[in-house]
C-alpha positions as CSV (number, residue, x, y, z in Angstrom):
1,X,8.4,-9.3,-40.4
2,X,12.1,-8.2,-40.2
3,X,13.0,-10.7,-42.9
4,X,10.1,-9.6,-45.1
5,X,11.3,-5.9,-44.9
6,X,14.9,-7.0,-45.7
7,X,13.6,-9.0,-48.8
8,X,11.8,-5.8,-49.9
9,X,14.9,-3.7,-49.5
10,X,17.1,-6.1,-51.3
11,X,14.6,-6.5,-54.2
12,X,14.5,-2.7,-54.7
13,X,18.4,-2.6,-54.6
14,X,18.7,-5.2,-57.3
15,X,16.0,-3.7,-59.5
16,X,17.2,-0.1,-59.4
17,X,20.9,-0.7,-60.0
18,X,22.1,-1.6,-56.5
19,X,21.9,1.7,-54.9
20,X,18.7,1.2,-53.0
21,X,20.5,-0.1,-49.9
22,X,21.5,2.4,-47.2
23,X,24.9,3.8,-47.6
24,X,26.5,5.7,-44.6
25,X,25.4,9.3,-44.7
26,X,28.2,11.8,-45.3
27,X,27.2,13.8,-42.2
28,X,27.5,10.7,-39.9
29,X,30.3,10.7,-37.3
30,X,33.7,9.5,-38.4
31,X,34.6,5.9,-37.5
32,X,38.0,5.2,-36.2
33,X,37.8,2.4,-33.5
34,X,36.7,-1.2,-33.4
35,X,33.9,-0.3,-31.0
36,X,32.5,2.3,-33.4
37,X,32.7,0.0,-36.4
38,X,31.3,-3.1,-34.8
39,X,28.3,-1.0,-33.7
40,X,27.8,0.2,-37.2
41,X,28.1,-3.2,-38.8
42,X,24.8,-4.9,-38.0
43,X,23.3,-8.3,-38.8
44,X,20.4,-6.7,-40.7
45,X,22.9,-4.8,-42.8
46,X,24.8,-7.9,-43.7
47,X,21.6,-9.9,-44.4
48,X,20.4,-7.2,-46.8
49,X,23.4,-8.0,-49.0
50,X,22.8,-11.8,-48.7
51,X,19.2,-11.3,-49.8
52,X,20.4,-9.3,-52.7
53,X,22.8,-12.1,-53.7
54,X,19.9,-14.6,-53.3
55,X,17.7,-12.5,-55.6
56,X,20.4,-12.0,-58.2
57,X,21.0,-15.8,-58.3
58,X,17.3,-16.5,-58.6
59,X,16.9,-14.1,-61.4
60,X,20.0,-15.4,-63.3
61,X,19.7,-19.1,-63.6
62,X,19.9,-20.1,-60.0
63,X,23.6,-19.5,-59.4
64,X,26.3,-16.8,-59.2
65,X,29.1,-18.7,-60.7
66,X,32.0,-16.9,-62.5
67,X,31.4,-16.9,-66.2
68,X,27.6,-16.8,-65.7
69,X,25.2,-13.9,-65.5
70,X,24.6,-14.2,-61.8
71,X,28.3,-13.4,-61.0
72,X,28.3,-10.4,-63.4
73,X,25.2,-9.0,-61.6
74,X,26.7,-9.7,-58.2
75,X,29.8,-7.7,-59.3
76,X,27.6,-4.9,-60.6
77,X,25.9,-4.8,-57.2
78,X,29.1,-4.7,-55.2
79,X,30.8,-2.2,-57.4
80,X,27.8,0.2,-57.5
81,X,27.5,0.3,-53.7
82,X,31.3,0.9,-53.2
83,X,31.4,3.6,-55.9
84,X,28.4,5.3,-54.3
85,X,30.2,5.1,-50.9
86,X,33.3,6.9,-52.3
87,X,35.8,4.2,-52.9
88,X,38.1,4.0,-55.9
89,X,36.7,0.9,-57.6
90,X,38.5,-1.2,-60.3
91,X,36.9,-4.1,-62.1
92,X,39.8,-6.4,-63.2
93,X,38.8,-8.7,-66.1
94,X,40.5,-12.0,-66.8
95,X,39.7,-15.3,-68.5
96,X,39.5,-18.7,-66.9
97,X,38.6,-22.4,-67.5
98,X,34.9,-22.6,-67.0
99,X,33.9,-26.1,-65.9
100,X,30.4,-27.4,-65.1
101,X,28.7,-30.8,-64.7
102,X,25.2,-31.5,-65.8
103,X,24.9,-35.2,-64.9
104,X,26.8,-38.3,-63.8
105,X,26.5,-41.8,-62.6
106,X,28.9,-44.3,-61.0
107,X,28.4,-48.0,-60.2
108,X,30.3,-51.1,-59.5
109,X,29.3,-53.8,-62.1
110,X,31.5,-56.7,-60.8
111,X,32.0,-58.7,-58.8
112,X,28.8,-57.3,-57.2
113,X,26.4,-54.7,-58.6
114,X,26.5,-51.6,-56.4
115,X,25.2,-48.1,-57.3
116,X,26.9,-45.1,-55.8
117,X,25.3,-41.7,-54.9
118,X,26.9,-38.4,-56.1
119,X,27.8,-36.2,-53.2
120,X,27.7,-39.1,-50.8
121,X,29.8,-41.9,-52.3
122,X,31.6,-40.0,-55.1
123,X,32.0,-36.5,-56.5
124,X,32.7,-35.5,-60.1
125,X,36.0,-33.6,-60.1
126,X,35.8,-30.0,-61.4
127,X,37.0,-29.9,-65.0
128,X,36.4,-33.6,-65.5
129,X,35.9,-34.7,-69.1
130,X,32.7,-36.2,-70.4
131,X,32.4,-39.9,-71.1
132,X,30.6,-43.2,-70.7
133,X,33.0,-45.9,-69.5
134,X,32.6,-49.5,-68.4
135,X,36.0,-51.0,-67.5
136,X,38.2,-52.7,-65.0
137,X,39.6,-50.5,-62.2
138,X,43.4,-50.6,-62.0
139,X,45.3,-49.3,-58.9
140,X,48.2,-47.0,-59.7
141,X,51.1,-46.9,-57.2
142,X,48.9,-46.7,-54.1
143,X,50.4,-46.6,-50.6
144,X,47.9,-48.0,-48.1
145,X,50.4,-48.8,-45.3
146,X,50.3,-46.3,-42.4
147,X,51.2,-43.5,-42.0
148,X,50.5,-43.1,-45.7
149,X,52.5,-39.8,-45.9
150,X,54.8,-40.6,-48.8
151,X,52.3,-40.8,-51.6
152,X,53.0,-39.9,-55.2
153,X,50.4,-42.0,-56.9
154,X,49.9,-40.9,-60.5
155,X,52.4,-38.1,-60.2
156,X,54.9,-39.6,-62.7
157,X,54.3,-41.0,-66.1
158,X,56.3,-44.0,-65.0
159,X,53.6,-44.8,-62.5
160,X,51.4,-46.2,-65.3
161,X,51.8,-49.4,-67.1
162,X,50.2,-50.8,-70.2
163,X,47.6,-52.4,-67.9
164,X,45.9,-49.1,-67.5
165,X,45.1,-48.6,-71.2
166,X,41.3,-48.6,-71.7
167,X,40.8,-49.0,-68.0
168,X,39.8,-46.8,-65.0
169,X,42.9,-45.7,-63.1
170,X,42.5,-45.6,-59.3
171,X,44.9,-43.1,-57.8
172,X,45.6,-41.7,-54.3
173,X,45.7,-38.1,-53.1
174,X,49.1,-36.7,-52.3
175,X,52.4,-35.6,-53.9
176,X,51.1,-33.5,-56.8
177,X,48.0,-31.7,-58.0
178,X,44.9,-33.8,-58.9
179,X,45.1,-32.4,-62.4
180,X,48.6,-33.8,-62.9
181,X,47.4,-37.3,-61.8
182,X,44.4,-37.4,-64.1
183,X,46.3,-35.8,-67.0
184,X,49.0,-38.5,-66.6
185,X,46.4,-41.2,-66.5
186,X,44.8,-39.9,-69.7
187,X,48.2,-39.7,-71.4
188,X,48.8,-43.3,-70.5
189,X,45.6,-44.4,-72.2
190,X,43.2,-44.6,-69.2
191,X,39.5,-44.3,-70.1
192,X,38.6,-42.9,-66.7
193,X,40.0,-41.9,-63.3
194,X,39.2,-42.3,-59.7
195,X,41.1,-40.3,-57.1
196,X,40.8,-41.6,-53.5
197,X,41.6,-39.5,-50.4
198,X,45.0,-40.0,-48.9
199,X,44.1,-41.5,-45.5
200,X,47.0,-39.9,-43.7
201,X,46.9,-38.5,-40.1
202,X,44.5,-39.3,-37.3
203,X,40.9,-39.8,-38.3
204,X,39.7,-37.8,-35.3
205,X,41.9,-34.7,-35.9
206,X,42.3,-34.9,-39.7
207,X,38.9,-36.2,-41.0
208,X,39.3,-34.3,-44.2
209,X,42.1,-36.7,-45.3
210,X,39.6,-39.6,-45.1
211,X,36.3,-38.2,-46.2
212,X,34.8,-37.9,-49.6
213,X,37.3,-36.1,-51.9
214,X,36.1,-32.9,-53.5
215,X,38.7,-32.0,-56.0
216,X,39.4,-29.5,-58.8
217,X,41.6,-30.4,-61.7
218,X,42.4,-26.8,-62.6
219,X,42.4,-27.5,-66.4
220,X,40.0,-29.6,-68.4
221,X,40.9,-33.2,-69.1
222,X,39.4,-35.6,-71.7
223,X,38.3,-38.5,-69.5
224,X,35.7,-38.8,-66.7
225,X,37.3,-38.3,-63.2
226,X,35.7,-38.7,-59.8
227,X,36.8,-38.4,-56.2
228,X,36.0,-40.9,-53.5
229,X,36.8,-41.3,-49.8
230,X,39.9,-43.2,-48.5
231,X,37.9,-46.1,-47.3
232,X,36.0,-46.5,-50.6
233,X,39.3,-46.3,-52.6
234,X,41.0,-48.8,-50.3
235,X,38.1,-51.2,-50.7
236,X,38.3,-50.8,-54.5
237,X,42.0,-51.6,-54.4
238,X,41.5,-54.9,-52.7
239,X,38.5,-56.1,-54.7
240,X,39.5,-58.7,-57.2
241,X,38.0,-58.4,-60.6
242,X,36.5,-55.0,-59.9
243,X,34.8,-53.3,-62.9
244,X,32.9,-50.1,-62.8
245,X,30.5,-48.0,-65.0
246,X,31.3,-44.3,-64.9
247,X,29.4,-41.6,-66.9
248,X,29.8,-37.8,-66.8
249,X,28.3,-35.0,-68.9
250,X,30.4,-31.8,-68.5
251,X,31.2,-28.5,-70.0
252,X,34.7,-27.0,-70.3
253,X,35.5,-23.8,-72.1
254,X,37.3,-20.4,-71.7
255,X,35.1,-17.7,-70.3
256,X,35.5,-14.1,-69.1
257,X,35.0,-13.0,-65.5
258,X,36.4,-10.3,-63.1
259,X,37.6,-9.2,-59.7
260,X,36.1,-6.2,-58.0
261,X,38.8,-4.1,-56.1
262,X,37.9,-1.1,-54.0
263,X,40.4,1.0,-52.0
264,X,40.3,4.1,-49.9
265,X,41.3,7.3,-51.6
266,X,43.5,8.2,-48.6
267,X,46.0,6.4,-46.4
268,X,49.6,5.3,-46.8
269,X,49.9,3.6,-50.2
270,X,53.2,2.1,-49.1
271,X,51.4,0.2,-46.3
272,X,48.3,-1.4,-47.7
273,X,45.9,-3.4,-45.5
274,X,44.0,-5.8,-47.8
275,X,40.9,-7.9,-47.1
276,X,39.1,-10.2,-49.6
277,X,36.3,-12.7,-50.1
278,X,35.4,-14.6,-53.2
279,X,32.2,-13.5,-54.8
280,X,31.5,-16.5,-57.1
281,X,29.4,-19.5,-56.2
282,X,29.6,-23.0,-57.7
283,X,27.3,-23.6,-60.7
284,X,25.1,-25.8,-58.6
285,X,23.5,-23.0,-56.6
286,X,23.4,-19.5,-55.2
287,X,26.3,-20.0,-52.8
288,X,24.8,-18.1,-49.9
289,X,27.2,-19.4,-47.3
290,X,30.0,-20.2,-49.8
291,X,30.7,-17.4,-50.2
292,X,27.8,-15.0,-50.0
293,X,28.4,-14.8,-46.3
294,X,32.0,-13.6,-46.5
295,X,31.2,-11.3,-49.4
296,X,28.2,-9.7,-47.7
297,X,30.0,-9.1,-44.4
298,X,33.0,-7.6,-46.1
299,X,30.8,-5.4,-48.2
300,X,29.0,-4.1,-45.1
301,X,32.3,-3.5,-43.3
302,X,33.6,-1.5,-46.3
303,X,30.4,0.6,-46.6
304,X,30.5,1.5,-42.9
305,X,34.2,2.2,-43.1
306,X,33.5,4.8,-45.8
307,X,33.1,7.1,-42.8
308,X,36.7,6.4,-41.8
309,X,39.9,8.3,-42.6
310,X,42.5,5.5,-42.1
311,X,46.2,6.0,-41.6
312,X,47.0,3.1,-44.0
313,X,45.4,2.5,-47.4
314,X,42.7,-0.1,-47.1
315,X,42.0,-2.3,-50.2
316,X,39.0,-4.6,-50.4
317,X,38.6,-7.4,-53.0
318,X,35.8,-9.6,-54.2
319,X,37.5,-12.3,-56.1
320,X,36.1,-14.1,-59.2
321,X,36.7,-17.7,-60.2
322,X,37.8,-18.9,-56.7
323,X,35.8,-22.0,-57.3
324,X,37.8,-22.7,-60.4
325,X,41.0,-23.0,-58.3
326,X,41.7,-19.5,-57.0
327,X,42.0,-18.0,-60.5
328,X,41.0,-14.5,-59.6
329,X,43.2,-13.9,-56.6
330,X,46.1,-15.7,-58.4
331,X,45.6,-13.4,-61.4
332,X,45.6,-10.4,-59.1
333,X,48.7,-11.3,-57.2
334,X,50.6,-12.2,-60.3
335,X,49.6,-8.9,-61.9
336,X,51.5,-7.0,-59.3
337,X,55.2,-6.1,-59.4
338,X,57.3,-7.4,-56.5
339,X,57.4,-3.8,-55.3
340,X,53.6,-3.6,-55.4
341,X,53.3,-7.0,-53.6
342,X,55.7,-5.7,-50.9
343,X,53.4,-2.7,-50.3
344,X,50.7,-5.1,-49.1
345,X,51.3,-5.2,-45.3
346,X,48.9,-8.1,-44.7
347,X,46.0,-10.0,-46.3
348,X,42.8,-11.0,-44.5
349,X,40.5,-13.7,-46.0
350,X,36.9,-14.4,-45.3
351,X,35.4,-17.5,-47.0
352,X,32.4,-19.2,-45.5
353,X,31.7,-17.4,-42.2
354,X,28.1,-18.6,-41.5
355,X,28.1,-22.4,-41.8
356,X,24.9,-23.7,-40.2
357,X,26.7,-26.3,-38.1
358,X,29.5,-23.8,-37.5
359,X,32.9,-23.7,-35.9
360,X,34.8,-20.4,-35.2
361,X,37.9,-21.2,-37.2
362,X,40.8,-18.8,-37.2
363,X,43.7,-19.4,-39.6
364,X,46.6,-21.0,-37.8
365,X,49.3,-18.4,-38.5
366,X,51.8,-19.9,-36.1
367,X,51.0,-23.6,-36.7
368,X,50.3,-24.0,-33.0
369,X,48.0,-26.9,-33.9
370,X,51.0,-28.7,-35.6
371,X,48.6,-30.2,-38.2
372,X,48.6,-30.0,-42.0
373,X,50.5,-27.1,-43.6
374,X,53.1,-25.1,-41.7
375,X,52.8,-21.6,-40.4
376,X,52.0,-18.6,-42.5
377,X,54.7,-15.9,-43.3
378,X,56.0,-13.8,-40.4
379,X,53.1,-11.7,-39.1
380,X,50.5,-14.3,-39.6
381,X,50.8,-15.3,-36.0
382,X,50.1,-11.8,-34.9
383,X,46.9,-11.7,-37.1
384,X,45.8,-14.9,-35.5
385,X,46.4,-13.5,-32.1
386,X,44.2,-10.4,-32.9
387,X,41.3,-12.6,-33.9
388,X,41.8,-14.9,-30.9
389,X,41.6,-11.9,-28.6
390,X,38.4,-10.7,-30.3
391,X,36.7,-14.1,-29.8
392,X,37.9,-14.3,-26.2
393,X,36.4,-10.9,-25.6
394,X,33.0,-12.3,-26.7
395,X,33.4,-15.4,-24.6
396,X,33.8,-17.7,-27.6
397,X,36.3,-20.5,-28.2
398,X,38.0,-21.1,-31.5
399,X,39.5,-23.8,-33.6
400,X,42.8,-23.5,-35.5
401,X,42.0,-23.5,-39.2
402,X,44.9,-25.0,-41.3
403,X,46.5,-23.0,-44.2
404,X,45.5,-25.7,-46.7
405,X,45.5,-23.2,-49.5
406,X,41.9,-23.9,-50.4
407,X,40.9,-20.2,-50.4
408,X,42.2,-16.9,-51.7
409,X,45.0,-16.4,-49.1
410,X,46.9,-19.1,-51.0
411,X,48.4,-16.8,-53.7
412,X,49.3,-14.2,-51.1
413,X,51.3,-16.5,-48.8
414,X,52.8,-18.1,-51.9
415,X,54.2,-14.8,-53.2
416,X,57.9,-14.5,-52.7
417,X,57.7,-11.4,-50.6
418,X,56.2,-13.0,-47.5
419,X,52.8,-11.4,-47.2
420,X,51.3,-12.4,-43.8
421,X,47.8,-13.6,-43.9
422,X,44.9,-14.5,-41.6
423,X,41.2,-14.9,-41.6
424,X,38.1,-16.7,-40.6
425,X,36.4,-20.0,-41.6
426,X,33.3,-21.7,-40.2
427,X,33.8,-25.0,-42.0
428,X,32.8,-26.8,-45.1
429,X,32.5,-30.5,-45.8
430,X,34.6,-31.7,-42.8
431,X,32.6,-33.6,-40.1
432,X,31.9,-31.8,-36.8
433,X,33.3,-33.7,-33.8
434,X,32.1,-34.2,-30.3
435,X,34.9,-31.8,-29.2
436,X,33.5,-29.2,-31.5
437,X,30.0,-29.6,-30.1
438,X,31.4,-29.0,-26.6
439,X,32.8,-25.7,-27.9
440,X,30.1,-24.5,-30.3
441,X,27.1,-26.7,-29.9
442,X,25.5,-28.2,-33.0
443,X,25.4,-31.7,-34.3
444,X,28.3,-34.1,-34.2
445,X,28.9,-36.6,-37.0
446,X,27.7,-34.3,-39.9
447,X,29.5,-31.5,-41.9
448,X,29.9,-28.0,-40.7
449,X,28.0,-27.1,-43.9
450,X,25.8,-30.0,-45.0
451,X,24.9,-28.0,-48.2
452,X,28.5,-27.3,-49.1
453,X,28.8,-26.9,-52.9
454,X,25.1,-28.0,-53.3
455,X,22.0,-26.3,-54.6
456,X,20.7,-26.2,-51.0
457,X,23.2,-23.5,-50.0
458,X,20.3,-21.1,-50.3
459,X,18.6,-18.4,-48.2
460,X,15.1,-19.8,-48.5
461,X,14.7,-23.3,-50.0
462,X,17.3,-25.4,-48.2
463,X,15.2,-28.6,-47.7
464,X,13.4,-28.1,-51.0
465,X,16.8,-28.1,-52.8
466,X,18.2,-31.2,-51.1
467,X,19.0,-30.3,-47.5
468,X,18.1,-33.1,-45.0
469,X,14.8,-32.0,-43.4
470,X,15.5,-33.8,-40.1
471,X,19.0,-32.5,-39.8
472,X,18.0,-28.9,-40.5
473,X,15.1,-29.1,-38.1
474,X,17.6,-30.3,-35.5
475,X,20.0,-27.4,-36.3
476,X,17.1,-24.9,-36.1
477,X,16.2,-26.2,-32.7
478,X,19.7,-25.3,-31.5
479,X,20.5,-22.2,-33.6
480,X,18.8,-19.3,-35.4
481,X,19.2,-20.1,-39.1
482,X,18.1,-18.1,-42.1
483,X,18.2,-20.7,-44.8
484,X,21.7,-22.2,-44.8
485,X,23.1,-19.3,-42.7
486,X,23.8,-19.4,-39.0
487,X,23.0,-15.9,-37.9
488,X,25.0,-16.0,-34.7
489,X,28.1,-17.1,-36.6
490,X,27.5,-14.5,-39.3
491,X,26.9,-11.6,-36.8
492,X,29.9,-12.5,-34.6
493,X,32.3,-13.0,-37.6
494,X,31.1,-9.7,-39.2
495,X,32.2,-8.0,-36.0
496,X,35.5,-9.9,-36.0
497,X,36.1,-8.7,-39.6
498,X,35.3,-5.1,-38.6
499,X,37.7,-5.3,-35.6
500,X,40.6,-6.6,-37.7
501,X,40.2,-4.3,-40.6
502,X,39.7,-1.1,-38.6
503,X,42.6,-2.0,-36.3
504,X,45.1,-2.5,-39.1
505,X,43.7,0.4,-41.0
506,X,45.1,2.7,-38.3
507,X,48.0,0.6,-36.9
508,X,50.1,-2.2,-38.3
509,X,52.9,-1.9,-35.8
510,X,52.2,-5.4,-34.4
511,X,53.1,-6.9,-37.8
512,X,56.9,-7.5,-37.9
513,X,59.0,-5.8,-40.7
514,X,59.5,-8.0,-43.7
515,X,63.1,-9.1,-44.5
516,X,64.2,-9.8,-48.0
517,X,66.5,-12.6,-46.7
518,X,63.5,-14.7,-45.7
519,X,61.4,-13.9,-48.7
520,X,61.4,-17.5,-50.0
521,X,58.7,-19.0,-52.2
522,X,56.2,-20.9,-50.2
523,X,54.4,-23.6,-52.1
524,X,50.7,-23.0,-52.3
525,X,48.6,-26.0,-51.3
526,X,45.3,-25.8,-53.1
527,X,42.2,-27.9,-53.6
528,X,43.8,-29.1,-56.8
529,X,46.6,-30.8,-54.9
530,X,47.3,-32.6,-51.6
């Protein structure tokens, strides 16, 4: 019954120009504390926005991808509510490389015929070219000897010999962006490309370095390109006489999209507290967890905070083209002068906060886990500590989420002015471990989000759109799910977002002063690279 009422409210909101949802009344009490804001930010309030995103996607081709009508309508919805709530709203247009895939196939043709399944055995890299290739697979400068850290496969033109001409180049993750590897292979005359995962680190603690590689090339290439797991690539490299048949049908063109930026009218403009979530989905589906969840929670926090009179200026962002390799947030950061960048005291990022087989991931600002990338800029550790204290107050454990650069904090921490960052992440394609189950419950041996970047990342038709019925039945027996959304994770993380934003809106004294002597460029590690 509650869900039915929410569907009705969301339908009205979408149809009448996005103002049908409740906005805090002007006469309501002022909000100035985490306790007040977390009470105001409710699960039904967040779900109303998720339902609106679902309906927008359903009415606009089944997705909310940047460059598509569903994203434009999502931006309309967010902007209208924020304007109605009294924020200063800016819609920042930009162009990006729109890339989509309509079909693909991948099979070994010799020495034994083997057909591979997309999403399980291989994944077409975003911005892959179209093609139909049957050719020998040629390894390019692979490093399969442990610890497999020093890998630069395909990063230099000299990695390629004449043997790759007309063949399918097999390369290994590491050392440079995926796009560089595939572009070099194309320039060397390769007819196709396979990028295998790197296989570095411990399988138990770094499973994402072994699992199926989901990669973005950043810019379009002219040859088919797919990602595979480390084990699949290693097996390919040792198979004598290996030939493969690879087909892809893709679209790559320049399209327009936008960021939605909203900030408080008051507050210290020299001390900006910024929080963001990406609004776009992948073209495959509505993106209800990725990243309807973060966008909806941040929107509800902003609407309830309209009753606040913060000491510091608070700036909220809903990024476009994140799925095209962080284009929107990168465009925004690069559009600021160094002085404007310096005014941003900290950046908070919320991307995928309701994964059905969730973890409570908190970005590892101090690199206490000593895994993957290093620490964030000074102040990131303090942001992590604030989130850790929140979860401890709720009796919840957390995992350290590495600053891989795969979300929109990347351009902020890469800026040369040392913007500290933090945020939340409930997990994507990485496999949940037994240790995770001991902390959070759920199912070991499957992904945190089994519908990551798939059509089944939906609010209603998960199993009808490809989600495993048995797995989702098992998850529903453990958790309360609404489609591909874990409501406990969503509700808890929405309160965590509210706590952090309202805390820093009034007091950033825990964040250490920035020093120009340490303002060095930090390399952004994105899904297009290692």
